[in-house]
C-alpha positions in Angstrom: -84.9 -16.4 -70.6 -83.4 -14.1 -67.8 -82.1 -11.0 -67.7 -77.8 -10.5 -67.6 -76.8 -9.9 -64.0 -76.4 -6.6 -62.9 -73.5 -4.8 -62.5 -71.5 -4.7 -59.9 -69.8 -1.8 -58.0 -66.3 -3.2 -58.4 -67.4 -3.9 -62.3 -68.3 -0.2 -62.7 -65.0 0.7 -60.8 -63.0 -1.3 -63.3 -64.6 0.3 -66.5 -64.1 3.9 -65.1 -60.3 3.2 -64.8 -60.0 1.5 -68.4 -61.8 4.5 -69.6 -59.1 7.0 -67.7 -56.2 4.8 -68.9 -57.0 4.8 -72.4 -57.3 8.2 -72.3 -53.9 8.5 -70.7 -52.6 6.4 -73.1 -54.0 8.6 -76.0 -52.9 11.7 -74.6 -48.9 10.1 -74.2 -48.9 9.0 -77.7 -50.1 12.1 -79.2 -47.6 14.0 -77.0 -44.9 11.9 -78.4 -46.0 12.2 -82.2 -46.0 15.9 -81.8 -42.7 16.6 -80.6 -40.9 14.5 -83.2 -43.0 14.6 -86.2 -39.8 13.1 -88.7 -40.4 9.7 -86.3 -44.1 9.7 -87.1 -43.1 10.1 -91.0 -41.0 7.1 -90.6 -43.4 5.0 -88.3 -46.1 5.4 -91.2 -43.1 3.9 -94.0 -42.6 1.4 -91.8 -45.9 0.7 -91.4 -46.4 0.9 -95.2 -43.2 -1.5 -95.8 -44.8 -4.0 -93.2 -48.1 -4.2 -95.2 -46.4 -4.3 -98.1 -44.4 -7.5 -97.0 -47.4 -9.2 -95.7 -49.0 -8.8 -98.8 -46.5 -11.0 -100.3 -46.2 -13.5 -97.6 -49.9 -14.2 -97.9 -50.1 -14.2 -101.4 -46.8 -15.1 -103.1 -45.4 -18.6 -103.4 -41.8 -19.1 -103.0 -39.0 -17.1 -103.6 -41.4 -14.2 -103.4 -42.8 -15.2 -100.0 -39.4 -15.4 -98.2 -38.8 -11.8 -99.9 -42.2 -10.7 -98.6 -41.5 -12.1 -95.0 -37.8 -9.9 -94.8 -39.9 -7.0 -96.0 -42.2 -7.5 -93.3 -39.5 -7.7 -90.5 -37.6 -5.0 -92.0 -40.9 -2.6 -92.1 -41.2 -3.9 -88.1 -37.9 -2.8 -87.3 -38.4 0.6 -89.0 -41.7 0.8 -87.0 -40.1 -0.3 -83.7 -37.1 2.4 -84.6 -39.9 5.2 -85.1 -41.3 4.7 -81.7 -37.8 4.7 -80.1 -36.9 7.8 -82.5 -39.9 9.4 -81.1 -39.4 8.8 -76.9 -37.6 12.0 -75.5 -34.0 11.3 -75.4 -33.8 13.9 -72.2 -35.5 11.0 -70.7 -34.9 7.2 -71.0 -36.6 6.1 -74.2 -36.9 2.6 -72.8 -38.3 4.1 -69.6 -41.2 5.7 -71.4 -41.8 2.7 -73.8 -42.3 1.1 -70.9 -44.6 3.5 -69.4 -46.7 3.4 -72.9 -47.0 -0.1 -73.1 -48.0 -1.0 -69.0 -50.8 1.7 -69.8 -52.1 -0.3 -73.0 -51.9 -3.6 -70.3 -53.4 -2.0 -67.7 -56.3 -0.5 -69.7 -57.1 -4.0 -71.5 -57.0 -5.6 -68.4 -59.2 -3.3 -66.2 -61.6 -3.8 -69.6 -61.6 -7.1 -69.2 -61.9 -7.3 -65.4 -65.4 -5.1 -66.1 -66.4 -7.0 -68.6 -66.0 -11.0 -68.3 -67.1 -11.1 -64.6 -70.7 -11.5 -66.1 -69.9 -14.2 -68.2 -68.9 -16.3 -65.0 -71.9 -15.5 -63.0 -74.4 -16.5 -65.7 -76.1 -19.0 -65.0 -76.9 -20.5 -68.7 -78.8 -23.2 -67.3 -81.8 -21.2 -66.3 -81.5 -18.9 -69.1 -80.9 -21.5 -72.1 -83.8 -24.0 -72.3 -83.0 -27.5 -73.7 -84.3 -28.8 -76.9 -83.9 -32.4 -78.0 -85.5 -33.4 -81.3 -87.2 -36.8 -82.0 -85.8 -37.4 -85.1 -82.8 -36.2 -86.2 -80.8 -36.1 -89.4 -77.3 -35.7 -90.4 -75.9 -35.5 -93.6 -72.4 -36.2 -93.9 -70.0 -35.0 -96.8 -67.0 -38.3 -96.4 -64.9 -36.1 -98.9 -65.2 -32.7 -97.4 -62.0 -31.5 -95.2 -59.5 -34.0 -96.4 -62.0 -37.3 -94.8 -62.8 -35.5 -91.4 -66.0 -37.7 -91.0 -64.0 -40.8 -91.5 -61.0 -39.7 -89.2 -63.4 -38.4 -86.2 -65.6 -41.3 -86.7 -68.4 -39.2 -86.7 -71.2 -41.6 -88.6 -70.8 -44.4 -85.7 -70.4 -41.8 -83.1 -73.8 -39.6 -84.6 -75.8 -43.2 -84.8 -74.9 -44.1 -81.4 -76.5 -40.8 -80.4 -79.7 -42.0 -82.0 -79.4 -39.5 -85.0 -79.7 -40.9 -88.7 -77.0 -40.2 -90.8 -77.0 -40.2 -94.3 -73.9 -40.0 -96.6 -73.8 -38.0 -99.8 -72.1 -40.1 -102.3 -70.8 -39.5 -105.9 -73.8 -38.6 -108.0 -76.1 -37.8 -105.6 -77.8 -34.7 -104.9 -77.2 -32.6 -101.3 -80.8 -31.0 -101.6 -82.8 -33.8 -102.4 -81.1 -35.9 -99.7 -81.9 -33.1 -97.0 -85.5 -33.0 -98.8 -86.1 -36.5 -98.9 -85.2 -36.8 -94.8 -87.7 -34.4 -94.2 -90.2 -36.8 -95.9 -89.5 -39.0 -93.6 -90.3 -37.0 -90.5 -87.1 -35.3 -89.8 -87.1 -32.7 -87.1 -84.0 -31.4 -86.9 -81.0 -31.1 -90.0 -77.8 -31.2 -89.8 -74.7 -31.3 -91.9 -71.0 -32.3 -91.7 -69.3 -30.8 -94.3 -67.9 -27.4 -96.1 -69.5 -24.0 -95.5 -71.1 -24.3 -99.1 -72.5 -27.5 -98.0 -73.8 -25.9 -94.7 -75.9 -23.2 -96.4 -77.4 -25.4 -98.9 -78.8 -28.0 -96.5 -79.8 -25.0 -94.0 -82.1 -23.7 -96.8 -84.0 -26.7 -96.5 -84.2 -26.2 -92.8 -85.3 -22.8 -93.0 -88.4 -23.4 -95.8 -89.6 -26.2 -93.1 -89.1 -24.1 -90.1 -86.6 -27.2 -88.7 -83.5 -26.2 -86.5 -80.2 -26.9 -88.2 -77.1 -28.5 -86.4 -73.6 -27.1 -88.1 -71.2 -29.7 -87.5 -67.6 -28.4 -88.8 -66.4 -31.2 -91.0 -65.1 -29.0 -93.5 -61.9 -27.5 -94.6 -62.0 -24.3 -93.1 -65.6 -24.0 -91.5 -65.8 -20.1 -91.2 -69.4 -20.7 -90.2 -68.7 -22.8 -87.0 -65.4 -20.4 -86.5 -67.9 -17.2 -86.3 -70.6 -19.3 -84.4 -67.8 -19.9 -81.4 -67.9 -23.9 -82.3 -65.1 -25.9 -81.8 -63.3 -26.5 -85.4 -60.9 -28.6 -84.3 -63.0 -31.8 -83.1 -65.8 -32.0 -85.2 -67.5 -34.8 -82.8 -68.0 -31.7 -79.9 -70.7 -30.5 -82.8 -72.7 -34.2 -82.3 -73.3 -32.7 -78.7 -76.2 -30.5 -79.8 -78.3 -33.3 -80.8 -78.5 -34.6 -76.9 -77.4 -31.4 -75.0 -78.2 -28.7 -77.3 -80.1 -25.4 -77.1 -81.4 -22.6 -79.9 -79.9 -20.2 -81.0 -81.4 -17.8 -83.7 -78.9 -15.9 -86.0 -78.7 -14.1 -89.3 -78.8 -15.3 -92.8 -78.2 -13.5 -96.6 -79.4 -14.6 -99.8 -78.0 -13.7 -103.4 -81.0 -13.2 -105.1 -82.3 -16.6 -104.4 -79.3 -18.8 -103.2 -78.7 -18.3 -99.3 -75.3 -17.8 -97.8 -74.1 -18.1 -94.4 -70.5 -16.6 -95.1 -70.1 -14.3 -98.0 -70.6 -14.1 -101.7 -67.7 -12.5 -103.9 -67.4 -10.8 -107.3 -64.6 -9.7 -109.2 -61.4 -11.3 -109.0 -61.9 -13.6 -106.1 -64.8 -15.2 -108.1 -62.4 -16.1 -110.4 -60.1 -18.0 -108.0 -63.4 -19.9 -106.7 -63.6 -21.0 -110.5 -60.5 -22.9 -110.0 -60.7 -26.7 -110.0 -58.3 -27.0 -107.0 -60.2 -24.4 -104.8 -62.3 -26.5 -103.2 -59.4 -29.3 -101.7 -57.3 -26.3 -101.3 -58.6 -22.7 -101.1 -55.8 -21.3 -98.9 -53.1 -22.1 -101.4 -55.2 -21.7 -104.6 -56.0 -18.3 -103.4 -52.4 -17.6 -102.6 -51.2 -18.8 -105.9 -53.3 -17.6 -108.4 -54.9 -13.4 -106.6 -51.7 -12.1 -107.0 -51.5 -13.3 -111.0 -55.2 -12.2 -111.6 -54.8 -8.7 -109.9 -51.5 -7.6 -110.9 -52.1 -9.2 -114.8 -55.5 -7.4 -115.0 -55.2 -3.8 -115.9 -58.9 -2.9 -116.6 -61.4 -3.3 -113.6 -64.3 -5.7 -113.8 -67.7 -5.0 -115.4 -69.6 -4.2 -111.9 -71.2 -1.4 -111.0 -73.2 -0.5 -107.4 -74.6 2.5 -106.0 -72.9 2.9 -102.3 -75.5 4.0 -99.4 -74.4 7.8 -99.5 -75.4 8.2 -103.4 -72.0 7.7 -105.2 -72.1 5.6 -108.3 -68.9 2.9 -108.6 -68.5 1.9 -112.1 -65.5 -0.8 -112.0 -64.2 -2.5 -108.8 -61.6 -5.7 -109.0 -63.3 -7.1 -105.8 -66.6 -7.1 -104.3 -67.2 -8.8 -100.9 -70.5 -9.1 -99.7 -70.9 -10.9 -96.0 -73.5 -12.0 -93.7 -72.9 -9.8 -90.9 -70.0 -7.4 -91.5 -66.3 -8.9 -90.8 -63.2 -7.2 -89.0 -60.9 -5.5 -91.2 -58.7 -3.8 -89.1 -55.6 -5.1 -87.1 -57.2 -7.3 -84.3 -56.6 -10.8 -83.2 -60.0 -11.9 -84.8 -59.3 -10.1 -88.1 -61.0 -11.5 -91.0 -63.5 -12.8 -88.5 -67.3 -11.9 -87.8 -67.6 -11.1 -84.0 -71.6 -11.5 -84.6 -73.9 -13.1 -86.6 -77.0 -10.9 -85.0 -76.7 -7.3 -86.5 -79.6 -7.9 -89.0 -76.8 -5.9 -91.6 -74.7 -7.1 -94.6 -70.8 -6.2 -94.7 -69.7 -5.1 -98.2 -66.3 -4.6 -98.8 -65.6 -3.5 -102.4 -61.7 -2.3 -103.9 -61.8 0.0 -107.0 -58.8 1.8 -108.8 -57.1 2.1 -112.0 -54.9 -0.8 -112.4 -54.7 -4.6 -110.6 -51.4 -3.5 -109.1 -53.1 -0.6 -107.1 -56.2 -2.9 -106.1 -53.1 -5.6 -104.8 -51.7 -3.2 -102.6 -55.1 -1.7 -101.3 -56.0 -5.2 -100.8 -52.7 -5.6 -98.7 -53.2 -2.4 -96.5 -57.1 -3.9 -95.8 -55.9 -7.4 -95.2 -53.2 -5.8 -92.5 -55.6 -3.2 -90.9 -54.0 0.2 -92.4 -56.1 1.0 -95.4 -57.7 4.2 -93.7 -59.8 6.3 -96.1 -58.7 5.5 -99.2 -61.2 6.5 -102.1 -60.7 3.1 -103.8 -61.7 1.4 -100.9 -65.8 1.3 -100.4 -66.7 -0.2 -96.8 -70.1 0.1 -95.1 -73.1 -2.0 -93.8 -76.7 -2.5 -95.5 -80.0 -4.4 -95.4 -79.9 -4.7 -99.4 -77.3 -4.2 -102.1 -77.4 -4.5 -105.5 -74.6 -5.2 -108.5 -75.1 -4.2 -111.8 -73.5 -5.3 -114.9 -73.5 -4.3 -118.5 -73.0 -7.8 -120.0 -76.2 -9.0 -118.0 -74.2 -11.9 -116.2 -71.5 -12.1 -113.7 -69.2 -15.0 -112.1 -70.0 -15.0 -108.2 -68.6 -17.1 -105.5 -71.1 -18.2 -102.8 -69.8 -19.9 -99.6 -66.9 -20.9 -101.9 -69.4 -22.4 -104.7 -68.5 -20.8 -108.0 -71.9 -19.5 -109.8 -73.0 -17.4 -113.2 -76.1 -15.2 -112.4 -78.0 -12.8 -114.1 -77.5 -9.1 -113.0 -78.3 -7.4 -111.2 -77.6 -9.5 -108.4 -79.9 -8.2 -105.5 -78.3 -9.2 -101.9 -80.7 -9.2 -98.8 -80.0 -10.0 -95.0 -82.9 -11.9 -93.2 -82.3 -10.8 -89.3 -82.5 -14.1 -86.9 -84.0 -16.1 -90.0 -82.2 -19.4 -89.1 -82.9 -21.5 -86.2 -79.6 -23.0 -84.7 -79.4 -26.0 -82.7 -75.9 -25.6 -80.9 -74.3 -27.8 -77.9 -75.0 -25.7 -74.6 -71.2 -25.9 -73.8 -70.5 -23.5 -77.0 -72.6 -20.6 -75.4 -70.0 -19.3 -73.2 -67.5 -19.4 -76.3 -70.0 -17.1 -78.1 -70.5 -14.9 -75.3 -67.0 -14.2 -75.2 -66.8 -13.5 -79.2 -69.7 -10.9 -78.3 -67.7 -9.0 -75.8 -64.5 -8.5 -78.1 -67.0 -6.1 -79.7 -67.6 -4.2 -76.7 -65.7 -0.9 -76.6 -65.5 2.4 -75.3 -69.5 2.5 -75.5 -69.8 -0.7 -73.8 -67.1 0.4 -71.1 -69.1 3.8 -70.8 -72.4 1.9 -70.7 -70.8 -0.3 -67.8 -69.1 2.6 -65.7 -72.8 4.0 -65.6 -74.4 0.6 -64.0 -75.8 -0.8 -67.2 -74.7 -4.1 -68.7 -74.4 -4.9 -72.7 -76.9 -6.7 -73.7 -75.5 -10.4 -74.0 -77.8 -13.2 -74.6 -79.9 -11.2 -77.1 -77.0 -10.4 -79.0 -76.2 -14.4 -79.4 -79.7 -14.8 -80.2 -80.6 -17.5 -77.8 -84.1 -18.9 -78.5 -86.7 -20.7 -77.1 -87.9 -24.1 -78.5 -91.2 -22.4 -79.6 -88.8 -20.4 -81.9 -89.3 -23.3 -84.5 -92.4 -23.9 -86.1 -90.8 -27.6 -87.2 -91.6 -30.7 -85.0 -89.8 -30.1 -81.8 -89.4 -32.6 -78.8 -88.4 -31.1 -75.9 -86.9 -33.1 -72.7 
């Protein structure tokens, strides 16, 4: 498939400059903090108020949401005030603030100039071998996403491309529809629907060694988001059938149930059980989470062993994801930058009361949780959750289930072969470079380019053992 382009001298220079500027910024911030400890305390208080306000904005309804917004603004004002108070009054505070912001902006710009040019020099046409199935089948759920299938005329558009379309009607079994399609000779399966439907059809594709096409016709489509696909226009996903390339990504299982996003136990599993959740995930979660966390005084009957050997007995939330989510304050917070790490992401919250759990959850959401002993965050290739009751409610990619315990979670590296539009590769590569930090810049400074094509899982048509058809 070819190698990444070589690092040029200009890119090495930008990487070195980015590292130098970042070091200067750290020293400048440390100097300000050491000279004005009270301002640092004020900043910490402002950050806490900002986090609490953000929690109410995210999870509460009116009028508490308005109070949360007010609190978030107060916290932001305290934070800005702390920064201004910390700056040396003997010099120009505004000037010092401008210098700090300029250092941060310059370091970010240099880092981008060190990494992004590689994307423009990649000749994706020479490294991505095209793949076109002979008998693709797309299953569509007309009710998903508030009727996206109909609004975007996906049935007619897919049919015009030579794709067999199967509609999921009332009373029909989605898994059986996928199996019937394979029996008719399908050499590629696609699903236009939500994440739960995507996972179910993908499991059949994996079983038969066929590539899978994700068409983002659901409400949120987190899987499509983290793949770098266009969630706003599901018709863009149809291009995979005629102008597609293969990618291999990880998938995970909770016992025998495959998931592409996450599985959750504890309070979030109770939210998934709400009848309204399927059609209004965000609204239902926002209205139910505060009551469930705040009203619950006892943790759930859930136990697990952390990788360091620590035993955790009782948790309010356990989230197991197919590859880890970004959990710090960042533009892509609550997203996965890669689906090729070969690791499960595990986040659990344990505390004495639901109110404490809610406060910690707010800090997790805003990226300010730090090293709280009640926050358990790690990656692993295998994870087990136990329960004294012998069973536990679980939400698997938004589907409410009850499973017998212990529940074993496993990761399957590069186990799912996707067929994606060639145009989506560059966006996937851009997402990969978001994860490149100091280590990546050091590598570029030394003349080595961080692996990109391997990181997004670009594959050859021989990667699928079904009945592929090449151009």
